[in-house]
C-alpha positions in Angstrom: 96.8 -91.5 42.7 100.2 -93.0 41.2 102.0 -95.8 43.2 104.9 -94.7 45.5 107.3 -96.2 43.0 105.8 -94.4 39.9 106.1 -91.1 41.7 109.7 -91.9 42.6 110.6 -93.0 39.1 109.0 -89.8 37.7 111.0 -87.4 40.1 113.6 -85.0 38.7 116.5 -86.4 40.6 119.8 -84.3 40.7 123.3 -85.7 40.6 124.5 -86.5 43.9 127.5 -84.0 43.5 124.9 -81.3 43.3 123.1 -82.5 46.6 126.7 -82.7 48.1 127.8 -79.2 47.2 124.3 -77.7 48.4 124.5 -79.5 51.7 128.0 -78.0 52.5 130.0 -81.0 51.6 133.3 -80.8 49.6 133.3 -83.2 46.7 136.7 -85.1 47.9 134.5 -85.9 51.1 132.0 -88.0 49.2 132.4 -91.4 47.4 129.7 -91.6 44.7 127.9 -94.9 44.2 126.6 -94.3 40.7 125.0 -90.9 39.8 122.5 -90.6 42.7 124.0 -91.9 45.8 127.3 -91.6 47.7 129.3 -92.4 50.9 130.3 -89.6 53.2 133.7 -89.6 54.4 132.4 -88.6 57.9 135.7 -88.4 59.8 136.9 -85.9 57.3 133.8 -83.7 57.6 133.7 -83.9 61.4 137.3 -82.9 61.6 137.0 -79.9 59.1 133.9 -78.8 60.9 134.8 -79.5 64.5 134.5 -75.9 65.7 131.0 -75.3 64.0 127.8 -75.0 66.1 125.6 -78.2 66.0 122.1 -77.9 64.5 118.9 -79.0 66.6 117.8 -82.6 66.6 114.1 -83.3 66.1 112.9 -87.0 66.9 110.1 -88.4 65.1 108.2 -91.3 66.9 104.7 -92.6 67.0 101.9 -94.1 69.0 101.5 -97.8 69.1 101.3 -98.7 65.5 99.0 -101.2 63.4 100.9 -103.7 61.2 100.6 -101.4 58.4 102.7 -98.6 59.8 101.3 -95.1 60.4 103.5 -92.8 58.3 106.5 -92.1 60.4 108.9 -92.2 57.9 106.6 -90.2 55.6 106.4 -87.5 58.3 110.0 -87.6 58.9 111.0 -86.9 55.5 108.0 -84.6 54.9 109.0 -82.4 57.8 112.5 -82.1 56.6 111.1 -80.9 53.3 108.7 -78.5 55.0 111.6 -77.0 57.2 113.6 -76.4 54.0 110.8 -74.6 52.5 110.7 -72.3 55.5 114.3 -71.4 54.8 115.7 -73.7 57.4 118.8 -75.8 56.5 117.5 -79.2 57.3 118.8 -82.6 56.9 116.6 -85.8 57.3 118.6 -88.7 58.8 117.1 -92.4 58.4 117.8 -96.0 59.0 118.2 -98.3 56.0 115.2 -100.4 55.2 115.7 -104.1 55.8 114.7 -106.2 52.9 113.1 -108.7 55.2 110.0 -106.4 55.6 110.4 -105.0 52.1 109.8 -108.4 50.7 107.5 -109.4 53.6 104.5 -107.3 54.8 105.2 -103.6 54.4 106.9 -103.4 51.0 109.0 -100.2 50.1 110.3 -98.4 53.3 111.4 -94.9 51.9 108.5 -92.9 52.6 105.4 -92.5 50.4 103.4 -90.5 48.4 105.1 -87.1 47.7 107.3 -87.4 50.8 109.9 -90.0 49.7 113.7 -90.4 49.6 115.1 -91.4 46.3 116.3 -93.4 44.2 113.6 -95.5 45.8 114.5 -98.8 44.1 118.2 -98.8 45.1 117.7 -97.7 48.9 115.1 -100.3 49.4 117.2 -103.1 47.8 120.9 -103.3 48.0 121.7 -99.6 48.3 125.5 -99.3 48.9 126.0 -102.7 50.4 126.3 -101.7 54.2 123.7 -104.6 55.3 125.6 -107.4 53.2 128.8 -106.0 54.9 127.0 -106.5 58.3 126.0 -110.0 57.5 129.3 -110.9 56.3 131.1 -109.6 59.5 128.3 -111.3 61.5 128.7 -114.7 59.8 132.4 -114.4 59.8 132.4 -114.4 63.5 130.1 -117.4 63.4 132.4 -119.2 61.2 135.3 -118.6 63.6 133.1 -120.0 66.6 132.3 -123.3 64.9 135.9 -123.6 63.5 137.4 -123.0 66.9 135.1 -125.8 68.4 136.0 -128.0 65.4 140.1 -127.6 66.0 139.8 -128.7 69.7 138.1 -125.8 71.4 141.1 -124.4 73.2 139.0 -121.8 75.0 136.6 -124.3 76.4 133.4 -122.6 74.8 130.2 -124.4 75.8 128.3 -125.0 72.6 125.1 -124.9 74.7 125.9 -121.4 75.7 126.6 -119.8 72.3 124.2 -116.7 71.9 125.7 -115.3 68.9 123.8 -116.3 65.7 124.2 -116.2 61.9 122.1 -113.7 60.2 120.4 -113.2 56.6 118.5 -110.0 55.5 115.4 -112.2 54.6 112.4 -113.0 56.6 112.7 -116.9 56.9 111.2 -118.6 59.8 112.6 -121.7 58.8 116.1 -120.5 60.0 114.9 -119.8 63.4 116.1 -123.3 64.8 118.4 -125.4 62.7 121.2 -127.8 63.4 124.5 -127.4 61.8 127.6 -129.6 61.3 125.6 -132.5 59.9 127.1 -134.9 57.3 130.3 -136.3 59.0 133.4 -135.5 60.8 134.9 -133.3 58.1 131.5 -131.1 58.1 131.9 -129.6 61.6 130.6 -130.4 65.0 126.9 -130.8 65.2 125.0 -128.4 67.3 121.7 -126.7 67.4 121.8 -122.9 66.2 119.8 -120.2 65.0 119.6 -117.4 62.4 118.6 -113.7 63.1 117.5 -111.2 60.5 120.2 -108.8 59.7 118.9 -106.0 61.4 118.7 -107.7 64.7 122.6 -108.6 64.4 124.6 -107.2 67.1 127.0 -106.0 64.5 124.1 -103.7 63.0 123.8 -102.2 66.4 127.5 -101.6 66.7 127.5 -99.9 63.2 124.8 -97.5 64.4 126.4 -96.7 67.7 130.1 -96.5 66.7 131.6 -93.1 67.0 134.7 -93.7 64.9 136.6 -96.5 63.2 138.7 -97.1 66.5 135.4 -97.3 68.3 133.8 -99.7 65.8 137.0 -102.1 66.1 136.7 -102.0 69.9 133.1 -102.6 70.1 133.4 -105.5 67.7 136.2 -107.1 70.0 134.0 -106.8 73.0 131.1 -109.0 71.5 130.4 -111.8 74.1 129.6 -114.7 71.7 129.1 -117.3 74.5 130.4 -118.5 77.8 133.0 -121.3 78.7 132.2 -124.4 80.7 133.4 -122.6 83.8 131.1 -119.6 83.1 133.4 -117.0 81.7 132.4 -114.8 78.8 134.2 -115.4 75.4 134.5 -112.6 73.2 135.3 -111.9 69.4 138.7 -110.5 70.5 139.4 -113.9 72.2 138.9 -115.6 68.8 141.1 -113.0 67.1 138.2 -112.2 64.7 137.4 -108.6 65.5 140.1 -107.1 63.1 138.8 -109.0 60.1 135.3 -108.0 60.9 136.3 -104.4 61.2 137.9 -104.6 57.8 134.8 -105.7 56.4 133.0 -102.8 57.8 135.5 -100.1 56.8 133.3 -98.5 54.2 130.0 -99.5 55.8 130.8 -97.2 58.6 130.4 -94.1 56.1 126.8 -92.7 56.0 125.0 -92.5 52.7 123.9 -89.4 51.0 120.6 -89.4 49.0 117.9 -86.7 48.3 114.1 -86.3 48.8 111.6 -85.8 46.0 112.2 -82.1 46.5 115.9 -82.5 46.1 116.6 -81.9 49.8 119.6 -83.8 51.5 118.9 -87.0 53.3 121.5 -89.2 55.2 120.4 -93.0 55.4 122.6 -95.2 57.5 122.4 -98.5 59.6 119.0 -100.3 60.1 118.6 -101.9 63.6 115.1 -103.0 64.5 113.4 -101.0 67.3 111.4 -104.1 68.9 114.6 -106.3 68.9 117.6 -103.7 69.0 117.5 -100.0 69.6 115.9 -99.0 66.5 117.7 -95.8 65.4 120.0 -94.6 62.6 123.8 -94.0 63.1 125.2 -91.7 65.5 127.7 -90.7 62.7 124.9 -89.9 60.4 123.3 -87.6 62.9 126.8 -85.9 63.8 127.5 -85.1 60.2 124.0 -83.8 59.6 124.2 -81.8 62.9 127.3 -80.0 61.5 126.0 -79.3 58.2 122.4 -78.1 59.2 120.3 -76.0 61.4 117.8 -78.9 61.8 118.2 -82.6 61.9 115.1 -84.7 61.5 115.4 -88.3 62.6 113.3 -91.2 63.4 113.1 -94.1 65.8 111.4 -97.2 65.2 107.8 -98.2 66.0 106.0 -96.6 68.9 107.5 -94.1 71.5 107.7 -97.1 74.0 110.3 -98.8 71.7 112.6 -96.8 69.5 112.1 -93.3 71.2 112.9 -94.8 74.7 115.9 -96.4 73.3 116.9 -93.2 71.6 117.0 -91.4 74.9 118.3 -94.0 77.2 120.7 -95.7 74.9 121.8 -93.6 71.8 121.8 -90.2 73.5 124.2 -91.6 76.5 126.7 -92.6 73.6 126.3 -89.7 71.3 126.1 -87.0 74.0 123.6 -84.9 72.3 119.8 -84.4 73.2 116.6 -83.9 70.9 115.1 -80.4 71.1 111.7 -81.6 70.3 109.9 -85.0 69.8 107.2 -85.4 67.3 104.6 -88.2 67.9 102.8 -89.3 64.9 99.2 -90.7 65.1 97.0 -92.0 62.5 93.2 -92.2 62.8 93.2 -95.8 61.5 95.6 -96.6 64.6 93.5 -94.6 67.1 90.3 -96.5 66.0 92.1 -99.8 66.4 93.1 -98.8 69.8 89.6 -97.7 70.5 88.1 -101.2 69.6 86.8 -100.4 66.2 88.7 -103.4 64.5 91.6 -105.6 64.8 94.3 -106.0 62.5 96.6 -108.9 62.7 100.3 -109.1 61.1 100.2 -111.1 57.7 96.3 -111.5 57.7 94.1 -110.1 54.8 91.9 -107.2 55.9 89.0 -105.0 54.0 90.1 -101.6 53.4 86.6 -100.6 53.6 86.8 -100.6 57.5 89.0 -97.4 57.4 86.3 -95.3 55.6 83.8 -95.5 58.1 83.7 -92.7 60.3 83.8 -93.5 64.1 84.6 -90.5 66.3 84.1 -92.3 69.5 86.6 -95.1 68.6 89.1 -92.3 67.9 88.3 -90.7 71.2 88.7 -94.0 73.0 91.8 -94.8 71.2 93.4 -91.7 72.2 94.3 -93.1 75.5 97.2 -94.7 73.6 98.4 -91.2 72.3 98.2 -89.8 75.8 100.3 -92.5 77.3 103.0 -91.8 74.6 102.8 -88.0 75.1 103.2 -88.9 78.9 106.2 -91.0 78.2 108.0 -88.5 76.1 107.5 -85.9 78.8 109.2 -88.1 81.2 112.4 -87.2 79.5 111.8 -83.5 79.9 111.4 -82.6 76.1 108.6 -80.7 74.3 106.1 -82.9 72.5 104.3 -82.2 69.1 101.8 -84.4 67.8 101.4 -84.9 64.0 97.9 -86.6 62.9 98.9 -88.1 59.7 96.1 -87.7 57.3 94.9 -90.6 55.2 92.2 -90.2 52.4 89.7 -92.0 54.5 89.9 -89.7 57.5 87.0 -87.2 58.3 87.6 -83.7 59.7 85.6 -84.8 62.8 88.0 -87.6 63.6 91.1 -85.5 63.1 89.9 -82.6 65.2 89.0 -84.9 68.1 92.5 -86.5 68.0 94.1 -83.1 68.1 91.8 -81.9 70.9 92.7 -84.9 72.9 96.4 -84.6 72.2 96.5 -81.0 73.7 94.2 -82.2 76.7 97.1 -84.8 77.2 99.8 -82.4 77.5 101.1 -81.9 74.0 102.7 -78.6 73.2 101.2 -78.4 69.7 99.0 -80.8 67.8 98.6 -80.3 63.9 97.3 -82.2 60.8 100.0 -83.5 58.7 99.5 -83.9 54.9 103.1 -84.5 53.3 102.1 -87.8 51.7 99.7 -85.8 49.5 101.4 -82.6 49.2 105.1 -83.0 50.0 106.8 -80.3 52.0 103.9 -77.8 51.4 101.6 -80.3 53.4 104.0 -80.2 56.3 104.5 -76.3 56.8 102.1 -76.1 59.8 103.9 -79.1 61.4 107.3 -77.4 60.6 106.0 -74.2 62.2 105.0 -76.0 65.4 108.3 -77.8 65.6 110.3 -74.6 65.3 108.2 -73.1 68.1 108.6 -76.2 70.3 112.3 -76.2 69.8 112.6 -72.8 71.2 110.9 -73.8 74.4 113.1 -74.8 77.4 114.1 -78.6 77.6 115.1 -80.2 80.7 116.2 -83.4 79.4 116.9 -86.3 81.7 117.5 -90.1 81.3 115.0 -92.6 82.7 117.3 -94.2 85.1 120.9 -94.1 86.2 123.6 -96.5 84.8 124.4 -97.4 88.5 120.9 -98.9 88.9 120.8 -102.7 89.2 119.6 -104.7 85.9 116.2 -105.3 87.7 115.8 -101.8 88.8 116.5 -100.6 85.1 114.0 -103.2 83.6 111.4 -102.4 86.3 111.6 -98.5 85.9 110.9 -99.1 82.0 108.0 -101.6 82.8 106.3 -99.3 85.4 107.0 -95.9 83.8 106.9 -96.5 80.1 104.7 -99.6 79.7 102.4 -98.8 82.6 102.9 -102.4 84.0 102.1 -103.4 87.7 105.3 -105.3 88.0 107.7 -107.5 86.6 108.0 -111.2 86.6 111.2 -113.2 85.8 111.8 -116.6 84.6 114.3 -118.8 86.3 116.4 -118.5 83.1 116.2 -114.6 83.4 117.1 -114.6 87.2 120.1 -116.9 86.4 121.1 -114.7 83.5 121.1 -111.5 85.4 123.1 -113.1 88.3 125.8 -114.1 85.7 125.8 -110.7 84.0 126.0 -108.8 87.2 129.0 -111.0 88.4 130.8 -110.1 85.3 130.2 -106.3 85.4 127.7 -106.0 82.7 125.2 -104.7 85.2 126.1 -101.0 84.5 125.0 -101.1 80.9 121.6 -99.7 79.8 118.9 -102.0 78.9 117.3 -102.6 75.5 113.8 -104.2 75.8 112.9 -106.7 73.2 109.1 -106.8 73.0 106.3 -106.5 70.7 105.7 -103.3 68.8 101.9 -103.8 68.4 101.1 -103.0 72.2 102.7 -100.9 74.9 102.6 -104.2 76.9 104.2 -107.5 76.1 101.1 -108.9 74.6 100.3 -107.8 71.0 96.5 -108.3 71.7 96.3 -105.7 74.2 95.5 -102.2 72.6 95.0 -98.6 73.9 96.9 -98.3 77.2 96.6 -101.4 79.1 96.0 -101.8 82.9 96.4 -104.5 85.4 99.1 -106.6 83.8 102.7 -107.6 84.7 105.7 -108.0 82.3 107.3 -111.2 81.9 111.1 -111.3 81.3 112.0 -114.6 79.7 115.8 -114.0 79.5 118.3 -111.2 79.7 121.4 -111.2 77.4 124.4 -109.0 76.8 125.4 -107.1 73.7 128.7 -105.8 75.0 129.9 -104.5 71.9 126.7 -102.4 71.2 126.9 -101.5 74.9 123.4 -102.7 76.3 121.7 -105.6 77.8 118.7 -106.7 76.0 115.7 -108.3 78.0 113.6 -110.6 76.1 109.8 -110.1 76.8 107.0 -112.3 75.6 107.2 -114.2 72.6 109.7 -112.1 70.7 111.2 -113.6 67.4 114.6 -112.4 66.1 113.8 -113.8 62.7 110.5 -112.8 61.3 108.6 -114.9 59.0 106.9 -114.1 55.6 102.9 -113.3 55.6 100.4 -115.5 53.5 101.2 -113.2 50.6 104.6 -111.7 50.9 105.1 -108.1 49.4 107.7 -109.7 47.3 105.2 -111.5 44.9 104.2 -108.2 43.4 107.9 -107.2 42.8 109.4 -107.6 39.2 111.7 -106.1 36.7 111.4 -105.4 32.9 113.7 -106.3 30.2 115.3 -102.8 30.6 115.9 -103.2 34.3 112.9 -101.1 35.6 111.8 -102.4 39.0 107.9 -102.4 39.6 105.6 -103.5 42.4 108.1 -102.3 45.4 105.0 -100.4 46.9 
């Protein structure tokens, strides 16, 4: 079969103006970036359509994935195409890929096979510059911090308390811990510092959660960058930097319109990671799509214990909407790993032949992980559909046992998903199952009230979602919780930062681990984004490159044609 990039480059792509008109957008409501992508003037659209009913939101999540990914984006795009084939006006909303993973482990992140968004190269690389704008705004604040200290530190910022890091959209482990300000008096004040990947920046989280320009500006001002010597929080507003940051993001706040391989509309905007941040595309992208379509298909990052829980408890609180249905994507290869058939380690080579050996018993055992994710989504009172994403090596016996176990575990429907090989036609059964589920009664509820203490929120997530026996806090975490509570940050929701490779905080534990306790190393505040984040296990906010980075395969010919993205 052709590569994803070859399929994308051979697609019959339509001018973005045609896509905009078919979506219901007026041409003055878009700002084209070349012929095939455009910014949406979302405030104008939302004002024009304020009285129009909103479409239903379908959330795509997954079981605990392998390092290779299980086809969640493929399923999201394919389901949108299938719903359109059934005559339901549907828009897919996605996060923008981070170039760190694109050049690191995963390669291209715009779907795969015949279920992709295009132009694939543009979306995976610089796109419309949103991530660069996020990095610039982020790093401007970092520069303001060190400049303030250099010029006398009038606010009394304790350099050892600074929690706001510089960022770059590249996987680079060498930047995790650095010393800045070396070279002499004129080169700044020396201190230890860190870099995050751009997707982990609080500015990226703010972009995804902002509801308009005013809200964006206000959230940027609330960023807590560190603490004074007398333990008071210092904000971007205190440094008079928030206005400049907002100016850098005035175009980035506008969602990006592109299309699928079948020329259906897709909106791509913001890209926070789900194991570090909240892992969902922007509220504005969803809001625009909900006004323009009958159904909005969106995805949250990694497994349901990561992005989906944060979608419910963080994004839905801000946005004010609720999903009508949750789709949990499962792959046979992931179920086999959870069933003990093999172990895949990030960045390490593996033999593809292991996926071709039928192992029904390993699938059955691995379904304990699927069952836990179904249970977790049921906690929010939303109908659940399981999509078994077919890979070429999967056997009918393996797929059937996965579907049977899904139904036994409480799924409303369980269907085979073949959009990778067949595009929208391969997702028609899934689309019908989702439409049926969306008509069922939903009794949506949050996992915890905001009035609960920080410890109560963390423990609710740990016990109910992760299946932990309890939570242990380091001395550092306990000190942070006391400080954050003293300053009124205890009423914010909690964003758990933990491994995506296990429901637990240990990536080696597969399935649905029992008899373990969650360890919280520290708790920090993203006041601008509007949540606390608890650091669990050995979480990294700056990934590293694998032994053989995906970027080694990327190249360009003398006509500018890209190759090797995936």
